[in-house]
C-alpha positions as CSV (number, residue, x, y, z in Angstrom):
1,M,36.8,91.3,138.8
2,I,33.8,93.4,139.9
3,S,33.7,97.1,139.2
4,V,31.3,100.0,139.1
5,V,30.6,100.9,135.5
6,S,29.1,104.0,133.9
7,D,28.4,102.3,130.5
8,Y,25.9,99.7,131.7
9,A,25.0,98.3,128.3
10,P,26.8,95.0,129.2
11,C,24.7,94.8,132.4
12,I,21.5,95.1,130.4
13,A,22.7,92.4,128.0
14,L,23.4,90.1,131.0
15,R,20.0,90.8,132.5
16,R,18.4,90.2,129.1
17,A,20.1,86.8,128.9
18,V,19.3,85.7,132.4
19,F,16.0,87.2,133.3
20,I,14.3,87.6,129.9
21,E,15.6,84.7,127.9
22,E,16.4,82.2,130.6
23,Q,13.7,82.9,133.2
24,G,11.0,84.2,130.8
25,I,10.4,87.5,132.5
26,A,8.8,90.1,130.2
27,E,11.1,92.8,128.9
28,A,8.7,95.5,130.1
29,D,9.1,94.0,133.7
30,E,12.9,93.8,133.5
31,I,14.1,96.9,131.6
32,D,12.8,100.0,133.4
33,D,13.5,103.7,133.8
34,L,15.6,103.3,136.9
35,D,18.8,102.2,135.3
36,D,19.8,105.8,134.6
37,Q,19.6,106.5,138.4
38,A,21.4,103.3,139.5
39,V,25.0,102.3,140.3
40,H,25.8,99.3,138.1
41,L,28.2,96.6,139.1
42,L,29.8,94.4,136.4
43,A,31.7,91.2,136.9
44,V,34.2,90.3,134.2
45,V,36.1,87.0,133.9
46,D,38.8,86.6,131.3
47,G,37.5,89.8,129.6
48,R,33.9,88.6,129.4
49,P,31.0,90.1,131.2
50,V,29.5,87.3,133.3
51,G,27.5,88.9,136.2
52,T,25.8,92.1,137.3
53,A,23.9,93.9,140.0
54,R,22.5,97.4,140.3
55,I,22.1,99.6,143.4
56,L,19.4,102.2,144.0
57,I,19.2,104.5,146.9
58,D,16.0,105.5,148.6
59,G,16.7,107.6,151.7
60,Q,18.5,105.4,154.2
61,I,18.0,102.2,152.2
62,G,20.3,100.9,149.5
63,K,18.5,98.4,147.3
64,I,20.7,95.8,145.6
65,G,18.8,94.3,142.7
66,R,18.9,92.8,139.3
67,I,21.6,90.4,140.6
68,C,22.4,87.8,137.9
69,V,25.2,85.5,136.9
70,L,25.5,83.6,133.6
71,P,24.8,79.8,134.0
72,D,28.4,78.7,133.3
73,Q,29.6,81.0,136.2
74,R,27.1,79.9,138.8
75,G,28.5,78.0,141.8
76,T,31.9,79.9,141.5
77,G,31.2,82.4,144.3
78,L,30.5,85.2,141.8
79,G,26.9,85.8,143.1
80,K,28.2,86.1,146.6
81,A,31.0,88.5,145.4
82,L,28.4,90.7,143.6
83,V,26.3,91.0,146.7
84,E,29.3,91.7,148.9
85,A,30.5,94.4,146.4
86,G,27.1,96.0,146.6
87,I,27.3,96.0,150.4
88,T,30.8,97.4,150.3
89,H,29.6,100.2,148.0
90,L,26.6,101.0,150.3
91,R,28.9,101.2,153.3
92,T,30.7,104.1,151.6
93,L,27.5,106.1,151.7
94,P,27.1,107.6,155.3
95,A,23.3,108.3,154.9
96,V,22.6,104.6,154.0
97,T,22.0,102.4,157.1
98,R,20.4,99.3,155.6
99,A,20.8,97.2,152.5
100,K,17.6,95.7,151.0
101,L,16.9,93.2,148.3
102,G,14.0,91.3,146.8
103,A,15.0,87.6,146.9
104,Q,13.5,85.0,144.6
105,D,12.0,82.3,146.9
106,H,14.7,79.7,145.9
107,A,17.5,82.2,146.8
108,I,16.4,83.2,150.3
109,G,18.9,80.8,151.9
110,F,21.7,82.1,149.8
111,Y,21.0,85.7,151.0
112,A,20.5,84.6,154.6
113,K,24.0,83.2,154.6
114,L,25.2,86.7,153.7
115,G,23.5,88.1,156.7
116,F,20.2,89.3,155.2
117,E,17.0,88.7,157.1
118,P,13.6,88.1,155.6
119,V,10.9,90.8,156.3
120,G,7.3,90.9,155.3
121,D,5.2,88.5,153.3
122,F,6.0,86.8,149.9
123,Y,4.9,88.8,146.9
124,D,4.7,88.1,143.1
125,D,7.3,89.9,141.0
126,A,7.1,89.1,137.3
127,G,5.4,85.8,138.1
128,I,8.1,84.7,140.6
129,P,7.6,84.5,144.3
130,H,9.9,87.0,146.2
131,Q,10.4,88.1,149.7
132,D,12.2,91.3,150.8
133,M,15.3,90.8,152.9
134,V,17.3,93.4,154.8
135,L,20.8,93.8,156.3
136,A,21.8,96.5,158.8
137,L,24.9,98.3,157.6
């Protein structure tokens, strides 16, 4: 089950496990001051938090970011469900006309299958190549 949560401590714990511990991203790069402004999505399976994403709004753009799923839940469709939940949430906001995300290079095909299109050049984010992708809402 995926829901919007106001207590986002489990989301931070998931991001810490995936991005900091697994991928080696520095805590200073992962944990920022934007979490208080964000909408947090939390995926729970059998009472256990297993995936998260956060949504930030910048004018007409809704940015879906910090998408992560625990290793034992990858390949189950949970990542797709998190992105789709983010898109669904953004579609409830009349002023938001586009969804945007920063895709790690290995995940570009995954997001393309969900309708996102690459824009701009690759860039380095915490030592990992990324490319922005957008979806018209």
